[in-house]
N, CA, C and O of each residue as an XYZ file, in Angstrom:
632
protein
N      -2.217    -12.597    -22.527
C      -1.944    -14.019    -22.054
C      -2.722    -13.784    -20.805
O      -3.888    -14.159    -20.931
N      -2.424    -13.256    -19.584
C      -2.814    -13.218    -18.335
C      -3.016    -11.913    -18.049
O      -2.124    -11.098    -18.289
N      -4.413    -11.468    -17.404
C      -4.538    -10.237    -16.990
C      -5.048    -10.231    -15.842
O      -5.847    -11.142    -15.628
N      -4.748     -9.096    -14.556
C      -5.489     -9.270    -13.283
C      -5.633     -7.733    -13.429
O      -5.428     -7.152    -14.495
N      -5.970     -7.169    -12.373
C      -6.517     -5.856    -12.110
C      -5.283     -5.093    -12.326
O      -5.495     -4.078    -12.989
N      -4.037     -5.262    -11.969
C      -3.063     -4.640    -11.697
C      -1.907     -4.794    -12.746
O      -1.070     -3.895    -12.837
N      -1.843     -5.815    -13.474
C      -0.625     -6.452    -13.845
C      -1.350     -7.440    -15.533
O      -2.290     -8.231    -15.610
N      -0.515     -6.978    -16.498
C      -0.757     -7.807    -17.376
C       0.261     -8.353    -18.241
O       1.066     -7.595    -18.781
N       0.299     -9.649    -18.427
C       1.672    -10.346    -19.120
C       1.057    -10.624    -20.715
O       0.022    -11.176    -21.086
N       2.097    -10.029    -21.416
C       1.968    -10.262    -22.981
C       3.152    -11.140    -23.101
O       3.849    -11.626    -22.210
N       3.247    -11.258    -24.587
C       4.294    -12.560    -25.091
C       5.640    -11.757    -25.072
O       6.602    -12.438    -25.426
N       5.853    -10.768    -24.815
C       7.246     -9.820    -24.574
C       7.251     -9.084    -23.785
O       8.378     -8.600    -23.675
N       6.405     -8.597    -22.953
C       6.862     -7.777    -21.792
C       5.623     -8.005    -20.679
O       4.589     -8.661    -20.803
N       6.062     -7.302    -19.671
C       4.629     -7.075    -18.486
C       4.474     -5.727    -18.338
O       5.274     -4.791    -18.330
N       3.202     -5.814    -18.215
C       2.552     -4.196    -18.148
C       1.940     -3.993    -16.779
O       1.336     -4.979    -16.358
N       1.962     -3.068    -16.094
C       1.263     -2.733    -14.899
C       0.380     -1.814    -15.161
O       0.628     -0.773    -15.769
N      -0.801     -2.175    -14.676
C      -1.878     -1.597    -15.046
C      -2.660     -0.464    -13.854
O      -2.695     -0.628    -12.634
N      -3.189      0.583    -14.567
C      -4.013      1.505    -13.760
C      -5.243      1.583    -14.057
O      -5.357      2.021    -15.202
N      -6.620      1.280    -13.377
C      -7.658      1.158    -13.947
C      -7.976      0.641    -15.268
O      -8.743      1.173    -16.070
N      -7.312     -0.459    -15.432
C      -7.235     -1.359    -16.657
C      -6.309     -0.604    -17.790
O      -6.421     -1.002    -18.950
N      -5.606      0.227    -17.563
C      -4.974      1.097    -18.557
C      -3.301      0.842    -18.402
O      -2.759      1.158    -17.343
N      -2.580      0.307    -19.417
C      -0.957      0.521    -18.687
C      -0.508      1.572    -18.651
O      -0.687      2.479    -19.463
N       0.165      1.577    -17.650
C       1.133      3.132    -17.088
C       2.468      2.452    -17.085
O       3.329      3.184    -16.596
N       2.783      1.628    -17.359
C       4.452      0.827    -17.422
C       4.384     -0.436    -17.861
O       3.615     -1.353    -17.573
N       5.704     -0.326    -18.931
C       6.008     -1.671    -19.595
C       7.460     -2.267    -18.934
O       8.445     -1.529    -18.961
N       7.544     -3.421    -18.429
C       8.691     -4.005    -18.291
C       8.982     -4.993    -19.531
O       8.166     -5.803    -19.971
N      10.140     -4.808    -19.962
C      10.874     -6.089    -20.625
C      11.564     -6.758    -19.554
O      11.818     -6.303    -18.439
N      11.946     -8.333    -20.207
C      12.601     -8.906    -19.734
C      14.172     -8.495    -19.283
O      14.643     -8.908    -18.223
N      14.704     -7.892    -19.932
C      15.896     -7.134    -19.954
C      15.896     -6.273    -18.716
O      16.985     -6.081    -18.175
N      15.077     -5.863    -18.326
C      14.986     -4.598    -17.177
C      14.826     -5.400    -15.852
O      15.177     -4.764    -14.858
N      14.396     -6.587    -15.642
C      14.236     -7.331    -14.572
C      15.452     -8.022    -13.986
O      16.164     -8.713    -14.715
N      15.733     -7.853    -12.615
C      16.880     -8.545    -12.056
C      16.174     -9.766    -11.314
O      16.701    -10.845    -11.585
N      15.030     -9.832    -10.383
C      14.324    -10.741    -10.077
C      12.954    -10.414     -9.898
O      12.627     -9.228     -9.919
N      11.865    -11.568     -9.673
C      10.455    -11.165     -9.172
C      10.518    -12.387     -8.269
O      11.058    -13.487     -8.387
N       9.746    -11.786     -7.282
C       9.744    -12.505     -6.087
C       8.104    -12.398     -5.693
O       7.435    -11.365     -5.687
N       7.605    -13.900     -5.334
C       6.077    -13.969     -5.119
C       6.255    -14.299     -3.506
O       6.745    -15.382     -3.186
N       5.863    -13.383     -2.536
C       6.157    -13.414     -1.129
C       4.980    -12.512     -0.384
O       4.046    -11.977     -0.981
N       5.183    -12.465      0.814
C       4.213    -11.723      1.550
C       4.841    -10.357      1.971
O       5.936    -10.301      2.532
N       4.162     -9.365      1.698
C       4.407     -8.046      1.850
C       3.016     -6.898      1.931
O       1.855     -7.131      2.270
N       3.590     -5.737      1.525
C       2.820     -4.671      1.453
C       2.556     -4.138      0.267
O       3.532     -4.340     -0.455
N       1.475     -3.385     -0.460
C       1.642     -2.800     -1.543
C       2.338     -1.389     -1.802
O       2.580     -0.841     -2.878
N       2.618     -0.913     -0.349
C       3.156      0.413     -0.374
C       4.753      0.328     -0.733
O       5.531     -0.602     -0.520
N       5.010      1.730     -1.407
C       6.717      1.619     -1.662
C       7.603      1.801     -0.436
O       8.754      1.373     -0.355
N       6.867      2.570      0.640
C       7.611      3.090      1.723
C       6.621      2.798      2.951
O       6.059      3.762      3.471
N       6.420      1.676      3.367
C       5.553      1.340      4.770
C       6.039      1.910      6.027
O       5.284      2.263      6.933
N       7.535      2.007      6.071
C       7.965      2.425      7.326
C       7.650      3.879      7.233
O       7.125      4.346      8.244
N       7.829      4.593      6.363
C       7.328      5.969      6.164
C       5.828      6.223      6.427
O       5.413      7.279      6.904
N       5.186      5.366      6.144
C       3.694      5.656      6.285
C       3.202      5.232      7.952
O       2.173      5.678      8.458
N       4.079      4.367      8.603
C       4.121      4.072      9.944
C       4.506      5.336     10.829
O       3.861      5.760     11.788
N       5.630      5.826     10.336
C       6.325      7.197     11.348
C       5.091      8.197     11.100
O       4.435      8.479     12.102
N       4.659      8.828      9.737
C       3.858      9.756      9.305
C       2.548      9.606     10.328
O       2.044     10.480     11.032
N       2.068      7.862     10.139
C       0.685      7.865     11.141
C       0.829      7.912     12.553
O      -0.135      8.183     13.269
N       2.153      7.628     13.088
C       2.097      7.888     14.480
C       2.432      9.151     14.796
O       2.218      9.596     15.924
N       2.956      9.817     13.897
C       3.125     11.511     14.254
C       1.762     12.362     14.626
O       1.459     13.120     15.548
N       0.990     11.790     13.280
C      -0.379     12.215     13.360
C      -1.300     11.878     14.716
O      -2.081     12.644     15.281
N      -1.001     10.636     15.027
C      -1.780     10.370     16.152
C      -1.115     11.095     17.428
O      -1.892     11.532     18.277
N       0.396     11.266     17.637
C       0.924     11.826     18.433
C       0.538     13.272     18.636
O       0.674     13.736     19.768
N       0.203     13.821     17.939
C      -0.155     15.301     17.534
C      -1.568     15.437     18.187
O      -1.808     16.284     19.048
N      -2.626     14.404     17.644
C      -4.047     14.520     18.081
C      -4.281     14.344     19.404
O      -5.087     15.026     20.037
N      -3.469     13.263     19.966
C      -3.353     13.023     21.377
C      -2.837     14.225     22.023
O      -3.546     14.706     22.907
N      -1.610     14.862     21.716
C      -1.205     15.937     22.241
C      -2.430     17.414     22.457
O      -2.736     18.127     23.413
N      -2.749     17.353     21.354
C      -3.898     18.451     21.586
C      -5.159     17.895     22.449
O      -5.818     18.553     23.254
N      -5.317     16.720     22.146
C      -6.644     16.429     23.216
C      -6.295     16.486     24.432
O      -7.153     16.751     25.274
N      -5.058     16.271     24.783
C      -4.640     16.426     26.328
C      -4.512     17.729     26.881
O      -4.936     18.029     27.998
N      -3.810     18.663     25.946
C      -3.554     19.930     26.570
C      -4.634     21.277     26.185
O      -4.551     22.436     26.592
N      -5.583     20.711     25.325
C      -6.532     21.818     25.160
C      -8.056     21.086     25.234
O      -9.047     21.381     24.567
N      -7.951     20.292     26.013
C      -9.393     19.423     26.302
C     -10.313     20.249     27.426
O     -11.525     20.123     27.602
N      -9.563     20.966     28.002
C     -10.339     21.538     29.451
C     -10.816     22.974     28.992
O      -9.889     23.731     28.703
N     -11.906     23.413     28.890
C     -12.633     24.473     28.375
C     -13.550     24.746     29.567
O     -14.031     23.911     30.332
N     -13.710     26.161     29.582
C     -14.520     26.763     30.619
C     -15.949     26.737     29.834
O     -15.986     27.082     28.653
N     -16.989     26.367     30.443
C     -18.418     26.526     30.082
C     -18.796     27.943     29.598
O     -19.568     28.265     28.694
N     -18.208     28.551     30.258
C     -18.203     30.355     29.909
C     -17.541     30.578     28.648
O     -17.969     31.547     28.021
N     -16.657     29.961     28.152
C     -16.272     30.007     26.692
C     -17.353     30.230     25.788
O     -17.526     31.192     25.040
N     -18.148     29.087     25.974
C     -19.432     28.589     24.920
C     -20.046     29.950     24.825
O     -20.374     30.233     23.673
N     -20.314     30.957     25.807
C     -21.078     32.088     25.796
C     -20.335     33.218     24.868
O     -20.994     34.006     24.190
N     -19.346     33.223     24.889
C     -18.211     34.060     24.329
C     -18.787     34.030     22.634
O     -19.325     33.074     22.075
N     -18.498     35.310     22.084
C     -18.716     35.280     20.491
C     -17.912     34.268     19.699
O     -16.712     34.542     19.709
N     -18.161     33.403     19.156
C     -17.279     32.451     18.442
C     -16.629     31.449     19.201
O     -15.944     30.729     18.475
N     -16.590     31.102     20.554
C     -16.069     30.182     21.711
C     -16.475     29.064     21.166
O     -15.577     28.279     20.860
N     -17.663     28.720     20.930
C     -18.297     27.389     20.835
C     -17.816     26.832     19.066
O     -17.528     25.681     18.736
N     -17.847     27.721     18.422
C     -17.290     27.199     17.025
C     -15.894     26.913     16.926
O     -15.420     25.970     16.293
N     -15.135     27.924     17.699
C     -13.726     27.338     17.693
C     -13.525     26.115     18.300
O     -12.938     25.230     17.678
N     -14.028     25.890     19.712
C     -13.813     24.595     20.249
C     -14.620     23.548     19.306
O     -14.171     22.415     19.482
N     -15.516     23.579     18.502
C     -15.928     22.616     17.666
C     -15.184     22.182     17.023
O     -15.052     20.958     17.002
N     -14.254     23.160     16.097
C     -13.040     23.213     15.042
C     -12.203     22.238     15.540
O     -11.882     21.235     14.905
N     -11.727     22.584     17.007
C     -10.411     22.105     17.581
C     -10.812     20.537     17.792
O      -9.978     19.644     17.638
N     -12.104     20.297     18.140
C     -12.687     18.705     18.171
C     -12.217     18.096     16.989
O     -11.453     17.143     16.837
N     -13.026     19.075     15.881
C     -13.079     18.120     14.694
C     -11.430     17.880     14.427
O     -11.049     16.710     14.383
N     -10.546     18.848     14.266
C      -9.026     18.935     13.931
C      -8.590     17.631     14.585
O      -8.285     16.650     13.907
N      -8.563     17.637     16.086
C      -8.166     16.675     16.902
C      -8.661     15.211     16.348
O      -7.798     14.337     16.270
N      -9.813     14.944     16.014
C     -10.478     13.713     15.575
C      -9.742     12.992     13.995
O      -9.326     11.879     13.671
N      -9.874     14.286     13.339
C      -9.432     14.421     12.065
C      -7.894     13.472     12.001
O      -7.791     12.382     11.439
N      -6.732     14.231     12.754
C      -5.493     13.811     13.177
C      -5.565     12.363     13.578
O      -4.893     11.519     12.985
N      -6.355     12.065     14.558
C      -5.964     10.836     15.274
C      -6.722      9.634     14.074
O      -6.323      8.478     13.938
N      -7.862     10.256     13.313
C      -8.348      9.080     12.691
C      -7.337      8.873     11.310
O      -6.875      7.757     11.071
N      -7.091      9.852     10.578
C      -6.284      9.952      9.481
C      -4.697      9.041      9.807
O      -4.167      8.141      9.156
N      -4.299      9.677     10.989
C      -2.935      8.696     11.559
C      -3.417      7.165     11.453
O      -2.791      6.455     10.665
N      -4.359      6.662     12.099
C      -4.814      5.552     11.988
C      -4.809      4.924     11.084
O      -4.364      3.778     11.162
N      -5.412      5.547      9.604
C      -5.271      4.875      8.788
C      -4.364      4.946      8.012
O      -4.396      4.031      7.188
N      -3.301      5.841      7.862
C      -1.983      5.463      7.614
C      -1.115      4.412      8.311
O      -0.043      4.093      7.798
N      -1.463      3.947      9.275
C      -1.286      3.123     10.171
C      -1.420      1.771      9.495
O      -0.609      0.861      9.321
N      -2.868      1.943      9.124
C      -3.886      0.653      8.826
C      -3.274      0.144      7.585
O      -2.940     -1.034      7.454
N      -3.100      1.244      6.477
C      -2.728      0.795      5.181
C      -1.087      0.296      5.049
O      -0.697     -0.410      4.118
N      -0.493      0.629      5.788
C       1.067     -0.189      6.168
C       1.243     -1.371      6.639
O       2.195     -2.045      6.248
N       0.339     -1.850      7.583
C       0.481     -2.818      8.395
C      -0.067     -4.217      7.656
O       0.486     -5.270      7.975
N      -0.946     -4.234      6.857
C      -1.498     -5.334      6.348
C      -0.154     -6.277      5.542
O       0.799     -5.696      5.023
N      -0.242     -7.224      5.552
C       0.765     -8.273      5.107
C       0.078     -9.227      4.427
O      -0.631    -10.009      5.061
N       0.191     -9.321      2.885
C      -0.541     -9.996      2.160
C       0.167    -10.543      0.822
O       0.976     -9.763      0.320
N      -0.018    -11.726      0.204
C       0.564    -11.998     -0.865
C       0.976    -10.813     -2.030
O       0.068    -10.214     -2.607
N       2.401    -10.520     -2.331
C       2.585     -9.715     -3.422
C       3.525    -10.325     -4.352
O       4.217    -11.317     -4.129
N       3.482     -9.680     -5.341
C       4.779    -10.036     -6.211
C       5.268     -8.644     -6.476
O       4.696     -7.615     -6.837
N       6.779     -9.006     -6.120
C       7.714     -7.746     -6.022
C       8.735     -7.847     -6.979
O       9.581     -8.733     -6.857
N       8.770     -6.973     -8.012
C       9.384     -6.930     -9.274
C      10.654     -6.043     -8.962
O      10.385     -4.848     -8.838
N      11.924     -6.368     -8.818
C      13.351     -5.906     -8.795
C      14.032     -5.512     -9.972
O      14.740     -6.404    -10.439
N      14.027     -4.163    -10.749
C      14.411     -4.003    -11.586
C      16.059     -3.718    -11.820
O      16.651     -3.340    -10.809
N      16.744     -3.840    -12.875
C      18.337     -3.800    -13.035
C      18.397     -2.210    -12.516
O      19.463     -1.921    -11.973
N      17.689     -1.445    -12.580
C      17.867      0.080    -12.526
C      18.098      0.422    -10.768
O      18.584      1.449    -10.294
N      17.508     -0.962     -9.910
C      17.277     -0.485     -8.701
C      15.941     -0.360     -7.952
O      15.724     -0.489     -6.747
N      15.153     -0.096     -8.895
C      13.497      0.342     -8.393
C      12.973     -0.965     -8.232
O      13.331     -1.961     -8.860
N      12.210     -0.907     -7.461
C      11.078     -2.167     -6.794
C       9.740     -1.704     -6.836
O       9.438     -0.567     -6.474
N       8.856     -2.601     -7.297
C       7.459     -2.549     -7.449
C       6.531     -3.807     -6.910
O       6.648     -5.008     -7.154
N       5.622     -3.146     -6.138
C       4.945     -4.438     -5.586
C       3.798     -4.087     -5.915
O       3.349     -2.940     -5.920
N       3.025     -5.522     -6.343
C       1.691     -5.407     -6.586
C       0.910     -6.496     -5.910
O       1.531     -7.444     -5.430
N      -0.086     -6.456     -5.850
C      -0.962     -7.747     -4.783
C      -1.408     -8.821     -5.783
O      -1.953     -8.631     -6.870
N      -1.061    -10.023     -5.191
C      -1.555    -11.260     -6.236
C      -2.419    -11.773     -5.116
O      -2.031    -12.872     -4.718
N      -3.626    -11.237     -4.400
C      -4.310    -11.747     -3.688
C      -5.770    -12.773     -4.391
O      -6.406    -13.712     -3.911
N      -5.867    -11.986     -5.803
C      -7.043    -12.435     -6.389
C      -6.673    -13.390     -7.072
O      -7.510    -14.259     -7.315
N      -5.288    -13.532     -7.600
C      -4.790    -14.780     -8.107
C      -4.804    -16.037     -7.318
O      -5.062    -17.069     -7.937
N      -4.536    -16.113     -5.895
C      -4.240    -16.817     -5.427
C      -6.007    -17.240     -4.901
O      -6.317    -18.422     -4.757
N      -6.891    -16.258     -4.693
C      -8.360    -16.581     -4.435
C      -8.879    -17.520     -5.499
O      -9.366    -18.627     -5.269
N      -8.730    -16.988     -6.639
C      -9.076    -17.613     -7.951
C      -8.332    -18.921     -8.342
O      -8.515    -19.337     -9.486
N      -7.525    -19.600     -7.524
C      -6.678    -20.515     -7.879
C      -6.131    -20.563     -9.292
O      -6.276    -21.593     -9.949
N      -5.503    -19.496     -9.802
C      -4.990    -19.215    -11.106
C      -3.335    -19.239    -10.791
O      -2.656    -18.591    -11.587
N      -2.707    -19.851     -9.822
C      -1.038    -19.428     -9.395
C      -0.502    -20.084    -10.526
O       0.396    -19.591    -11.207
N      -1.106    -21.348    -10.780
C      -0.238    -22.438    -11.873
C      -0.151    -21.572    -13.179
O       0.970    -21.400    -13.659
N      -1.227    -21.022    -13.782
C      -1.362    -20.337    -15.022
C      -0.391    -19.315    -14.818
O       0.567    -19.178    -15.578
N      -0.608    -18.545    -13.763
C       0.233    -17.276    -13.935
C       1.523    -17.655    -13.841
O       2.191    -17.046    -14.676
N       2.237    -18.480    -13.112
C       3.626    -18.682    -13.150
C       4.093    -19.596    -14.457
O       5.293    -19.634    -14.731
N       3.215    -20.269    -15.193
C       3.516    -20.615    -16.433
C       3.773    -19.407    -17.489
O       4.762    -19.390    -18.223
N       2.820    -18.448    -17.483
C       3.048    -17.490    -18.598
C       3.835    -16.415    -17.921
O       4.185    -15.458    -18.611
N       4.216    -16.462    -16.427
C       5.288    -15.843    -16.426
C       6.664    -16.592    -16.499
O       7.698    -15.964    -16.271
N       6.688    -17.753    -16.773
C       8.259    -18.293    -17.075
C       8.082    -17.969    -18.462
O       9.112    -17.523    -18.968
N       6.962    -18.064    -19.341
C       7.288    -17.966    -20.723
C       7.462    -16.418    -21.093
O       7.289    -16.072    -22.262
N       7.824    -15.429    -20.052
C       8.334    -14.223    -20.286
C       9.716    -14.050    -19.827
O      10.594    -13.805    -20.654
N       9.983    -14.157    -18.583
C      11.155    -14.123    -17.833
C      11.732    -15.541    -17.698
O      11.062    -16.570    -17.784
N      13.095    -15.471    -17.470
C      13.988    -16.934    -17.446
C      13.727    -17.531    -15.904
O      13.714    -16.733    -14.968
N      13.562    -18.659    -15.719
C      12.891    -19.275    -14.357
C      13.742    -18.973    -13.504
O      13.185    -18.802    -12.420
N      15.236    -18.765    -13.439
C      16.110    -18.336    -12.530
C      15.632    -17.132    -11.877
O      15.758    -17.001    -10.660
N      15.143    -16.329    -12.537
C      15.068    -14.897    -11.955
C      13.515    -14.910    -11.148
O      13.237    -13.830    -10.627
N      12.504    -15.988    -10.994
C      11.542    -16.120    -10.508
C      11.822    -16.861     -8.883
O      12.289    -17.992     -8.744
N      11.470    -16.059     -7.878
C      11.448    -16.707     -6.555
C      10.366    -16.761     -5.994
O       9.669    -15.747     -5.951
N       9.901    -18.065     -5.364
C       8.418    -18.045     -4.872
C       8.812    -18.524     -3.560
O       9.570    -19.483     -3.415
N       8.241    -17.781     -2.483
C       8.411    -18.047     -1.214
C       7.562    -19.129     -0.611
O       6.334    -19.039     -0.611
N       8.200    -20.143     -0.101
C       7.576    -21.377      0.286
C       6.395    -20.874      1.482
O       5.307    -21.448      1.433
N       6.565    -20.030      2.326
C       5.281    -19.892      3.129
C       4.137    -19.336      2.553
O       3.046    -19.363      3.123
N       4.345    -18.773      1.328
C       3.247    -18.399      0.642
C       1.974    -19.387      0.680
O       2.246    -20.577      0.518
N       0.742    -19.082      0.854
C      -0.451    -20.306      0.443
C      -0.844    -20.120     -0.809
O      -1.620    -19.279     -1.264
N      -0.138    -21.126     -1.431
C      -0.510    -21.223     -3.063
C      -1.362    -22.042     -3.100
O      -1.868    -22.359     -4.177
């Protein structure tokens, strides 16, 4: 009926896709509510923010406390190599922490499935909005799930 890169709607169920292959099937009886809103794709964005902040803090701490080296250290055996490794480690920590924060912060249109088991799954719907297929998507979604379970955020740019 309707297929995107992450989601496929069939006559009787909703399939979550990974590399265009279904990895999970949701039947309408398992769905508590479906929200079309703004959010992030990550399951735990706060955890990613904390992890990124810790990595940046650790990298900054290493830069601040181990940045002074004596030029005579470069003449000793392995001194230049260990300083080079320290610089690479510091830059890796800061860059990886920045990437973790960068992946948790973007807020874009998502569809959030809340299941009766308490689980929650979020998938991006930016492509649906960009291709102007929101009406077709909602029509196909209404044919599978009861209309009262679908909540559309009015602030969403449809």
